[in-house]
ROPADREN-333271 format. One record per residue (C-alpha): residue number from 0; x, y, z. Coordinates in nm, 2 decimals. Layout:
R  num       u       v       w
R  NUM       X       Y       Z
...
END
This chain:
R  num       u       v       w
R    0   14.54   15.27   -9.03
R    1   14.76   15.35   -8.73
R    2   14.57   15.34   -8.40
R    3   14.46   15.69   -8.28
R    4   14.43   15.75   -7.91
R    5   14.13   15.93   -7.77
R    6   14.21   16.29   -7.66
R    7   14.13   16.36   -7.29
R    8   13.88   16.63   -7.39
R    9   13.68   16.37   -7.59
R   10   13.66   16.11   -7.31
R   11   13.32   16.10   -7.14
R   12   13.34   16.09   -6.75
R   13   13.21   15.78   -6.58
R   14   12.93   15.97   -6.40
R   15   12.80   16.10   -6.73
R   16   12.81   15.76   -6.89
R   17   12.62   15.62   -6.59
R   18   12.35   15.89   -6.61
R   19   12.32   15.84   -6.99
R   20   12.29   15.47   -6.91
R   21   12.01   15.53   -6.67
R   22   11.82   15.70   -6.95
R   23   11.88   15.39   -7.16
R   24   11.76   15.17   -6.88
R   25   11.43   15.36   -6.89
R   26   11.41   15.33   -7.27
R   27   11.44   14.95   -7.22
R   28   11.22   14.93   -6.91
R   29   10.91   15.08   -7.08
R   30   10.89   14.83   -7.37
R   31   11.00   14.55   -7.14
R   32   10.71   14.62   -6.90
R   33   10.47   14.67   -7.19
R   34   10.58   14.33   -7.33
R   35   10.50   14.16   -7.00
R   36   10.17   14.33   -6.94
R   37   10.05   14.28   -7.30
R   38   10.15   13.91   -7.25
R   39    9.93   13.90   -6.94
R   40    9.64   14.06   -7.14
R   41    9.65   13.76   -7.37
R   42    9.63   13.50   -7.08
R   43    9.34   13.39   -6.87
R   44    9.40   13.68   -6.63
R   45    9.24   13.92   -6.87
R   46    9.15   13.69   -7.16
R   47    9.18   13.96   -7.42
R   48    9.19   13.87   -7.79
R   49    9.56   13.86   -7.89
R   50    9.50   14.07   -8.20
R   51    9.33   14.35   -7.99
R   52    9.62   14.33   -7.74
R   53    9.87   14.38   -8.02
R   54    9.68   14.68   -8.16
R   55    9.69   14.86   -7.82
R   56   10.07   14.90   -7.86
R   57   10.08   14.90   -8.24
R   58    9.84   15.18   -8.33
R   59   10.01   15.45   -8.11
R   60   10.33   15.40   -8.31
R   61   10.16   15.56   -8.60
R   62   10.17   15.89   -8.41
R   63   10.55   15.85   -8.38
R   64   10.57   15.92   -8.75
R   65   10.48   16.28   -8.68
R   66   10.58   16.34   -8.32
R   67   10.93   16.20   -8.34
R   68   11.06   16.42   -8.63
R   69   10.89   16.73   -8.48
R   70   11.06   16.66   -8.14
R   71   11.39   16.61   -8.32
R   72   11.35   16.95   -8.50
R   73   11.25   17.13   -8.18
R   74   11.54   16.98   -7.99
R   75   11.79   17.07   -8.26
R   76   11.68   17.43   -8.27
R   77   11.63   17.49   -7.90
R   78   11.84   17.76   -7.73
R   79   11.84   17.76   -7.35
R   80   12.09   17.79   -7.07
R   81   12.03   17.42   -6.99
R   82   12.12   17.31   -7.34
R   83   11.93   17.18   -7.64
R   84   11.83   16.84   -7.50
R   85   11.81   16.84   -7.12
R   86   11.49   17.04   -7.05
R   87   11.29   16.80   -7.26
R   88   11.45   16.49   -7.11
R   89   11.34   16.62   -6.76
R   90   10.99   16.71   -6.86
R   91   10.94   16.39   -7.07
R   92   11.06   16.16   -6.79
R   93   10.81   16.30   -6.54
R   94   10.52   16.30   -6.79
R   95   10.60   15.94   -6.91
R   96   10.62   15.81   -6.55
R   97   10.28   15.95   -6.45
R   98   10.10   15.83   -6.77
R   99   10.26   15.48   -6.74
R  100   10.12   15.44   -6.38
R  101    9.77   15.55   -6.49
R  102    9.78   15.34   -6.81
R  103    9.78   15.01   -6.63
R  104    9.51   15.08   -6.36
R  105    9.28   14.86   -6.57
R  106    9.02   14.63   -6.43
R  107    8.97   14.28   -6.56
R  108    8.59   14.30   -6.48
R  109    8.54   14.57   -6.75
R  110    8.43   14.46   -7.09
R  111    8.70   14.37   -7.34
R  112    8.62   14.67   -7.56
R  113    8.62   14.92   -7.26
R  114    8.97   14.80   -7.16
R  115    9.08   14.81   -7.52
R  116    8.99   15.18   -7.57
R  117    9.11   15.28   -7.22
R  118    9.45   15.11   -7.28
R  119    9.47   15.25   -7.64
R  120    9.40   15.61   -7.54
R  121    9.66   15.61   -7.26
R  122    9.91   15.42   -7.47
R  123    9.89   15.71   -7.72
R  124    9.96   15.95   -7.43
R  125   10.25   15.73   -7.32
R  126   10.40   15.74   -7.67
R  127   10.38   16.12   -7.67
R  128   10.56   16.15   -7.33
R  129   10.82   15.89   -7.44
R  130   10.89   16.09   -7.76
R  131   10.96   16.40   -7.55
R  132   11.20   16.20   -7.33
R  133   11.37   15.96   -7.57
R  134   11.43   16.17   -7.88
R  135   11.65   16.43   -7.71
R  136   11.81   16.16   -7.50
R  137   11.93   15.97   -7.80
R  138   12.05   16.30   -7.97
R  139   12.24   16.39   -7.65
R  140   12.43   16.06   -7.67
R  141   12.54   16.14   -8.03
R  142   12.70   16.47   -7.92
R  143   12.86   16.37   -7.58
R  144   13.18   16.29   -7.76
R  145   13.32   16.35   -8.11
R  146   13.57   16.06   -8.09
R  147   13.51   15.76   -8.32
R  148   13.60   15.49   -8.06
R  149   13.48   15.68   -7.75
R  150   13.13   15.68   -7.91
R  151   13.14   15.30   -7.92
R  152   13.26   15.29   -7.56
R  153   12.99   15.53   -7.45
R  154   12.72   15.32   -7.62
R  155   12.86   15.00   -7.49
R  156   12.85   15.13   -7.13
R  157   12.50   15.27   -7.17
R  158   12.37   14.95   -7.34
R  159   12.51   14.74   -7.06
R  160   12.32   14.95   -6.80
R  161   12.01   14.93   -7.03
R  162   12.03   14.55   -7.03
R  163   11.95   14.56   -6.65
R  164   11.59   14.63   -6.74
R  165   11.58   14.31   -6.95
R  166   11.74   14.11   -6.66
R  167   11.49   14.23   -6.40
R  168   11.16   14.26   -6.60
R  169   11.14   13.88   -6.66
R  170   11.11   13.82   -6.28
R  171   10.76   13.97   -6.31
R  172   10.65   13.64   -6.45
R  173   10.72   13.50   -6.10
R  174   10.60   13.81   -5.90
R  175   10.27   13.88   -6.08
R  176   10.10   13.54   -6.00
R  177   10.23   13.53   -5.65
R  178    9.93   13.51   -5.42
R  179   10.14   13.59   -5.11
R  180   10.21   13.93   -5.25
R  181    9.90   14.02   -5.46
R  182    9.53   13.91   -5.45
R  183    9.54   13.82   -5.82
R  184    9.74   13.89   -6.13
R  185    9.55   14.20   -6.25
R  186    9.59   14.36   -5.90
R  187    9.96   14.28   -5.93
R  188    9.98   14.46   -6.27
R  189    9.82   14.77   -6.12
R  190   10.06   14.78   -5.83
R  191   10.37   14.71   -6.04
R  192   10.27   14.99   -6.27
R  193   10.26   15.25   -5.99
R  194   10.61   15.14   -5.88
R  195   10.74   15.15   -6.23
R  196   10.60   15.50   -6.29
R  197   10.80   15.63   -5.99
R  198   11.12   15.45   -6.12
R  199   11.08   15.60   -6.47
R  200   11.07   15.95   -6.31
R  201   11.36   15.90   -6.07
R  202   11.60   15.75   -6.32
R  203   11.47   15.93   -6.63
R  204   11.57   16.28   -6.50
R  205   11.93   16.18   -6.43
R  206   12.06   16.25   -6.78
R  207   11.90   16.60   -6.76
R  208   12.10   16.67   -6.45
R  209   12.44   16.51   -6.52
R  210   12.50   16.47   -6.90
R  211   12.66   16.73   -7.11
R  212   12.64   16.77   -7.49
R  213   12.83   17.00   -7.72
R  214   12.84   17.38   -7.66
R  215   12.57   17.50   -7.90
R  216   12.59   17.87   -7.81
R  217   12.78   17.96   -8.13
R  218   12.59   17.72   -8.35
R  219   12.46   17.88   -8.66
R  220   12.14   17.83   -8.86
R  221   11.89   17.75   -8.58
R  222   11.53   17.86   -8.59
R  223   11.34   18.03   -8.30
R  224   11.12   17.77   -8.13
R  225   10.76   17.87   -8.04
R  226   10.44   17.67   -8.09
R  227   10.34   17.89   -8.38
R  228   10.69   17.87   -8.54
R  229   10.69   17.49   -8.51
R  230   10.35   17.47   -8.69
R  231   10.48   17.71   -8.96
R  232   10.80   17.51   -9.00
R  233   10.64   17.17   -9.09
R  234   10.78   17.21   -9.44
R  235   11.13   17.27   -9.30
R  236   11.09   16.97   -9.07
R  237   11.01   16.74   -9.35
R  238   11.28   16.90   -9.57
R  239   11.52   16.81   -9.30
R  240   11.39   16.45   -9.30
R  241   11.44   16.44   -9.68
R  242   11.80   16.55   -9.63
R  243   11.86   16.29   -9.36
R  244   11.71   16.01   -9.57
R  245   11.94   16.10   -9.86
R  246   12.23   16.00   -9.63
R  247   12.30   15.65   -9.77
R  248   12.50   15.52   -9.47
R  249   12.22   15.63   -9.23
R  250   11.95   15.46   -9.44
R  251   12.15   15.14   -9.43
R  252   12.17   15.17   -9.04
R  253   11.80   15.22   -9.02
R  254   11.71   14.93   -9.25
R  255   11.95   14.69   -9.08
R  256   11.82   14.80   -8.73
R  257   11.46   14.75   -8.85
R  258   11.53   14.40   -8.98
R  259   11.73   14.27   -8.67
R  260   11.50   14.44   -8.41
R  261   11.18   14.34   -8.58
R  262   11.28   13.98   -8.64
R  263   11.38   13.94   -8.28
R  264   11.08   14.13   -8.12
R  265   10.81   13.96   -8.33
R  266   10.89   13.63   -8.18
R  267   11.01   13.75   -7.84
R  268   10.71   13.62   -7.66
R  269   10.69   13.30   -7.87
R  270   10.97   13.16   -7.66
R  271   10.77   13.22   -7.35
R  272   10.47   13.05   -7.49
R  273   10.69   12.76   -7.61
R  274   10.83   12.72   -7.26
R  275   10.49   12.73   -7.10
R  276   10.30   12.50   -7.35
R  277   10.57   12.29   -7.51
R  278   10.80   12.23   -7.22
R  279   10.54   12.24   -6.93
R  280   10.21   12.16   -7.11
R  281   10.05   12.48   -7.00
R  282   10.15   12.47   -6.63
R  283   10.24   12.83   -6.57
R  284   10.33   12.75   -6.21
R  285   10.60   12.51   -6.32
R  286   10.70   12.72   -6.62
R  287   10.73   13.05   -6.44
R  288   11.09   13.01   -6.32
R  289   11.21   12.91   -6.67
R  290   11.01   13.19   -6.84
R  291   11.20   13.42   -6.61
R  292   11.54   13.27   -6.64
R  293   11.55   13.25   -7.02
R  294   11.52   13.62   -7.10
R  295   11.70   13.73   -6.78
R  296   12.01   13.51   -6.85
R  297   12.00   13.62   -7.21
R  298   12.02   13.99   -7.10
R  299   12.29   13.92   -6.84
R  300   12.50   13.74   -7.10
R  301   12.44   14.03   -7.35
R  302   12.55   14.29   -7.09
R  303   12.85   14.13   -6.94
R  304   12.99   13.90   -7.21
R  305   12.86   13.99   -7.56
R  306   12.88   14.37   -7.54
R  307   13.24   14.38   -7.41
R  308   13.34   14.13   -7.69
R  309   13.15   14.34   -7.95
R  310   13.33   14.66   -7.82
R  311   13.66   14.48   -7.86
R  312   13.56   14.36   -8.21
R  313   13.47   14.71   -8.32
R  314   13.80   14.85   -8.20
R  315   13.99   14.57   -8.37
R  316   13.81   14.53   -8.70
R  317   13.58   14.83   -8.73
R  318   13.22   14.88   -8.65
R  319   13.07   14.75   -8.97
R  320   13.27   14.42   -8.95
R  321   13.19   14.38   -8.58
R  322   12.81   14.41   -8.67
R  323   12.84   14.15   -8.95
R  324   13.03   13.90   -8.73
R  325   12.81   13.95   -8.43
R  326   12.49   13.92   -8.63
R  327   12.62   13.60   -8.80
R  328   12.70   13.45   -8.46
R  329   12.34   13.53   -8.35
R  330   12.20   13.34   -8.65
R  331   12.37   13.03   -8.52
R  332   12.22   13.09   -8.18
R  333   11.87   13.13   -8.31
R  334   11.90   12.80   -8.50
R  335   12.02   12.62   -8.18
R  336   11.68   12.70   -8.02
R  337   11.54   12.40   -8.21
R  338   11.74   12.17   -7.99
R  339   11.74   12.40   -7.69
R  340   11.37   12.37   -7.62
R  341   11.36   12.01   -7.51
R  342   11.08   11.88   -7.29
R  343   11.31   11.59   -7.17
R  344   11.59   11.82   -7.06
R  345   11.48   12.17   -6.97
R  346   11.83   12.28   -6.89
R  347   11.90   12.27   -7.27
R  348   11.71   12.60   -7.28
R  349   12.05   12.77   -7.20
R  350   12.22   12.62   -7.51
R  351   12.14   12.90   -7.76
R  352   12.18   13.20   -7.53
R  353   12.56   13.27   -7.56
R  354   12.53   13.30   -7.93
R  355   12.19   13.47   -7.95
R  356   12.31   13.74   -7.72
R  357   12.54   13.89   -7.99
R  358   12.24   13.99   -8.20
R  359   12.08   14.25   -7.98
R  360   12.41   14.32   -7.81
R  361   12.56   14.46   -8.13
R  362   12.25   14.64   -8.24
R  363   12.23   14.94   -8.01
R  364   12.60   14.94   -7.92
R  365   12.72   14.97   -8.27
R  366   12.43   15.13   -8.46
R  367   12.40   15.42   -8.23
R  368   12.77   15.48   -8.23
R  369   12.77   15.47   -8.62
R  370   12.47   15.71   -8.63
R  371   12.68   15.96   -8.43
R  372   12.95   15.93   -8.71
R  373   12.67   15.99   -8.97
R  374   12.58   16.32   -8.80
R  375   12.93   16.44   -8.87
R  376   12.89   16.34   -9.24
R  377   12.56   16.53   -9.25
R  378   12.72   16.85   -9.11
R  379   13.00   16.82   -9.37
R  380   12.75   16.79   -9.66
R  381   12.46   17.01   -9.54
R  382   12.61   17.25   -9.28
R  383   12.46   17.38   -8.96
R  384   12.27   17.33   -8.75
R  385   12.38   16.98   -8.65
R  386   12.08   16.75   -8.67
R  387   12.14   16.49   -8.40
R  388   11.78   16.54   -8.29
R  389   11.64   16.46   -8.64
R  390   11.87   16.16   -8.69
R  391   11.79   16.04   -8.34
R  392   11.42   16.09   -8.40
R  393   11.42   15.89   -8.72
R  394   11.64   15.61   -8.59
R  395   11.44   15.58   -8.27
R  396   11.12   15.59   -8.46
R  397   11.24   15.29   -8.66
R  398   11.29   15.11   -8.33
R  399   10.96   15.21   -8.18
R  400   10.78   15.12   -8.51
R  401   10.96   14.79   -8.49
R  402   10.82   14.74   -8.14
R  403   10.47   14.83   -8.25
R  404   10.48   14.61   -8.56
R  405   10.63   14.33   -8.36
R  406   10.35   14.33   -8.10
R  407   10.07   14.37   -8.36
R  408   10.22   14.11   -8.59
R  409   10.29   13.86   -8.32
R  410    9.93   13.88   -8.21
R  411    9.80   13.80   -8.56
R  412   10.06   13.53   -8.61
R  413    9.97   13.36   -8.29
R  414    9.60   13.38   -8.38
R  415    9.68   13.24   -8.73
R  416    9.88   12.96   -8.58
R  417    9.58   12.86   -8.37
R  418    9.68   13.00   -8.03
R  419    9.38   13.02   -7.79
R  420    9.42   13.28   -7.52
R  421    9.15   13.12   -7.30
R  422    9.28   12.76   -7.33
R  423    9.50   12.61   -7.06
R  424    9.68   12.40   -7.33
R  425    9.76   12.45   -7.70
R  426    9.73   12.22   -8.00
R  427   10.03   12.04   -8.13
R  428   10.01   12.22   -8.46
R  429   10.00   12.56   -8.29
R  430   10.31   12.47   -8.09
R  431   10.49   12.35   -8.39
R  432   10.40   12.67   -8.58
R  433   10.54   12.88   -8.30
R  434   10.86   12.68   -8.28
R  435   10.93   12.71   -8.65
R  436   10.84   13.08   -8.66
R  437   11.05   13.15   -8.35
R  438   11.36   13.04   -8.54
R  439   11.30   13.11   -8.90
R  440   11.19   13.48   -8.87
R  441   11.49   13.62   -8.68
R  442   11.73   13.41   -8.89
R  443   11.59   13.55   -9.22
R  444   11.58   13.91   -9.10
R  445   11.93   13.89   -8.95
R  446   12.07   13.75   -9.28
R  447   11.90   14.04   -9.47
R  448   12.06   14.29   -9.23
R  449   12.41   14.15   -9.30
R  450   12.34   14.19   -9.67
R  451   12.23   14.55   -9.62
R  452   12.54   14.64   -9.42
R  453   12.79   14.45   -9.64
R  454   12.89   14.77   -9.84
R  455   12.85   15.03   -9.56
R  456   13.11   15.29   -9.65
R  457   13.17   15.51   -9.34
R  458   13.50   15.36   -9.20
R  459   13.71   15.48   -8.91
R  460   13.95   15.64   -9.15
R  461   13.68   15.83   -9.33
R  462   13.51   15.93   -9.01
R  463   13.84   16.09   -8.88
R  464   13.89   16.27   -9.21
R  465   13.54   16.42   -9.18
R  466   13.60   16.53   -8.82
R  467   13.93   16.70   -8.92
R  468   13.75   16.88   -9.20
R  469   13.48   17.00   -8.97
R  470   13.72   17.12   -8.70
R  471   13.92   17.31   -8.97
R  472   13.59   17.47   -9.09
R  473   13.43   17.58   -8.76
R  474   13.67   17.48   -8.48
R  475   13.59   17.23   -8.19
R  476   13.24   17.23   -8.05
END
């Protein structure tokens, strides 16, 4: 089809893109920090059983199955002079920051089970706060522009800023054991958690102040939101979920996201263990720099090279094709890790990064843009109110469940492979098992995701037809 230029009214100002990106940075910072701190729990610093450490972040995800859809429903039906989303983003950022700081004030001298229950209870509270923050934030991004290509540009910009978290968090592997800065690693965890809590609050409130969604003042079909009405509307909430899950393009997006994200996240820490125990024989002092550089350089390449290329691919060949091509490229990258982790030449560690980066780079850039298109399709088929909150809740729930499953599963896999959290070195069979799993799992899940998306039907031409029908029906929002 002929190229259609974005109308000025549909372009998102740079300041709003930056504020939305700040929210994405927080959404990445929280799981990034959790990943590092849970990794520390499994080392000699705390010596926690890896299976227990995984359950600490895995069990709270079960609560998301209820809280995320409820928050999506509440956000969709809210009426206030500040909009449907922004009040919750503001409150959620503050609550999340405070809980995160308290969560990691944990002492290594406590019993293992005391620390387990302390961390589990506050992790559940953290999930609750993050739901209040992230569900409306994602929904807000879906409605900041109605233009097919501007949605991809917005998500590309936000995802680039979000990658800053993954560039910076790995440097904690150097900071945490630094005896010149902290008395010991557990003390470092407690201090960093306090600083992180403040950052979550300061950056998390920016979308609430600066981002603008659609004008919902004339939107029909919304419910009055009170605590009692929400409890009485649980049937309507799950009816809305059923409608969303009947949307075949959206289900494909969710399944593909679950596959790619889970495959990557389950083995995310395996690479760090392989660096420490395969390349440096358990010497964390020597391995620390490389444990930092590998994920940090991957994030930098994702942000500044892969995402701009993916954005170009989406504009040139469409979002579905861009996803398929980028995911196929990442499969080659994952395979190259077999030769990249070489004890005789540690610099080979950078070999797979340029191709691996396309996997996660395309995921949130394209899938969130495509979910915004799906929201238009839902309005066309099911009418008002628009359900960006419900779509965002279910999509983000898939991501958070993926994080939880990944952290739980990785702990059990490590244990099954023979990893010993209290040992300074690991057996050859445990290391070999980690190396094989580190490559095979993301390759398989990425290939399955390509298969799922192969017949995705919502093209640019169809998306523009849907938008035109909606504008004719109810005017511009």
